[in-house]
N, C-alpha and C positions, 0 to 999 in steps of 0.2 A: 816435180818441183826443185828446181837445183837455188843452188844461191844465191841469183842475182835478184828471185822474187821476193828477198828480205828485203826491205827497201826503206828507209827512215823517210818518211813523207813530209814532219815537219818536228818540231823540238822547240820550244817555244814556252811563252809567258803569253797566257790567257786570260784577262781580265785580273791579273794577278795571282793565276793558278799556274802550278808548271803543271807542262801537256804532251803529254806523246801522244801522235796516232802514226801508226804504219802498217804496212799489209806484206803478207805474204803469199805472195800466190791468189787464192779463194780466202785466205783467212784477214781480215779486219783486228788490229791490236791495239786495246788505248791503254795510257795509263796516265793517273794528274794525282800530285802531290796537292794532300788533304787540307790546304791552308786556312779556307772558309769556316765558321764555325757552324756548328751543326747546326743549327736553327734555320740560316741562313738558307742550308741544302735543302733542308724541311719544308721551308715556304715555299721553294720551287719545283714542286712536287706536287700531283695533281695526286686524289687520297690523302689527302694529310695525314688524317685519322686513323686509315688503315698502318700509316708507314708507325706515327705515331703510337700508338696501339702497342706494335713488335718491337719499338726498341726502348721502349717501358721495361719490357720482359729482360732485358742486361744490366747486369752490373756495371761494368766496367765500360768509362768514357771513351774509354779506344774501342770496343769491342762497336758500341753504338756508333761511332764515328764512321770507321771503315765499311760497318754495313748500309747507312746512309750512304755513304760515300760512293760506292758502287751504284748505286743504282740511282745520285744523283748525275754521275760518270754516264751512264748508260742513255736516260734520259738528255743530257746535252749533244752526246753522238746523236742519236737517231730520234728522237721529239717524240718518244711513243713513252706511255705509261707502262713499261711492261713485266706482268708479276712473275717473279721468279719464285720455284717451289724446289725440293731437293730428295733426290733417290732416298732408299733406306740408307747405304752407303755413304750419304752426303755430296753426292755428285749436283753440280744445280741444273736445272733445264725451263728455259718457258713454259709456264703452263699453257698458253693459248699459239703456240709457233712452233714450228720445225725446225730452227736454227738452233744450231748448237753454239753454245757459251762455255766458257771455263772462264771463273772466277781467283782474283789472290790478290792479295794485300800484303804490306810489310810495313810495319814502324812508321805509318803518314801518308802513306802511299795505296793507291787502288788503281787496280788493269784489270781489265775484261778483253776477253777475243769474241771472235764471233766469226760463224761459217756458216754459209746455205747448203756445203756439199759434204762434207764427213766431219767424224770427233775431232775435237782438241782437246791440247792439255797448256795449260798459261800457267808460269808462274813468275812472281817478282817476290827482290830478295834485294835489301837495303844491304847497301854495302860495309862488312863487317869481316875480320881475321878469325873468327868463330870458324867460321866451316873448312876453316885449314886446320887448325888445330884439332877437330875431328877426324876430319875424311878419313880416317884407318878404322872408321865405325861407317861408313856408305862406301866405300873403295876399295878395291883390292892392288895389292902392291904392284901390276905391270897396268894399271889405268894409268892414260898419259895425263902428264901435269905441266902446263910452260913454270919449267925452271931458270929464266933468264935472271929472273930478282925477284928476292922476297915480297914485292908486291903482285908481280903476277904469279906464284905459289899461290897466296891471297886470291888472288880474284879469279884462278883459274880453276883450283879447291873450290868459291863460293858459286862461278858457272856448272860444277860438275853438280853439284847440289840442288841446285837450281834444276839443271836440268833435269834431274830424277826424278822430283817433283813433279817436274811439268808430264815426264812422260808415264809415272804413276796416276796422274789424274786424266789421261789420253786413254790408255789401260782398263782405268774403272775397278779395280779390283781392288780387296780390301787384301790384308795381312801381307802386304809385299817386304820383303828383305832388298831393300838398295843395293846391297852388296855382294849380294850371290847370285840374283835374278835377275840385274840391272847392270851394264856393263859398257863402260865408253872405251871403244874397240878402234879410236879414230876422229880425230878434230880438221877442220880446216880454217884460218883464221882469213879476212877479205885482205890482198893485195900487201899478206905480214902482219897487219896491223892486229890488234888486240881489243877492238871497238863489235864487230860484227864476225861472223861465222857459223859454224852447227860443227854438232857432233853425232857420232854416228854411234848407236847403242843398242848392244845386244842384248834380248828380252827374252824371260821364258815365263811370263807371267799371265799372258792370254792369249791362248791360239788364234782365236780369230783375226790376228793381228799379225803382222809380216814380223822375222824375227829378229831383224833389223831396223830400229827406228833413226827419222832425222828431226836429232832437237836443235834449232836453231836457237843465237844467244843476239844479244842487244846490252852494250853495256852504254850506260849514261852517269853524269857523274855522283848520283848519289844511288843508284842500282844496276843490279842485272836481271833483262826482262829474257825469259827461254819460253821455248812453244815447239811440245811437239806436235809431229804430224804425221797419220799413217804411211 
């Protein structure tokens, strides 16, 4: 899999919802701004009573919106009402399908990645300078950052943080030290731009995966989305 396989198919407004669909090899990635009311999304889903019973267990309205938003997004793009369950470590899987799935949400955005062939890790992070402020907590001093401007420092820090989150989900292990066990050793931008590219990341978390992973990133106006693949 090379960089050319990360292609943004469309980024547009669909019925008032900011929506992204992209693919990277066998992986399909979808992201949606959760701008619709919770009740509207809930009413669009089959088995509404089952979903209602679940969200009634959540206290925070933001948690309810994110949880329903992921199910609504999946139903929107696949047309199937597929139940998601969780392993003991919190990783999502379909109850009755062998399709690999990874989920992420961040401050009003929901995203999912799907693949028929191999495990995947997806992360979406809303843009913020916070990742740069705390980057010494999850990055070694020799990990690369884009230093041409303060904005690029903030964005590249966010890309590394998100990329490590995506790799963590792919590697499927608990108790990971992001600073010591995952390290960005190289990166590439698309045609010199900072909207798409990939990072090469060394890992000592899970011996069933290669020592070096490829983590793709894509920047949109409001967020960065990253995908880790074996």
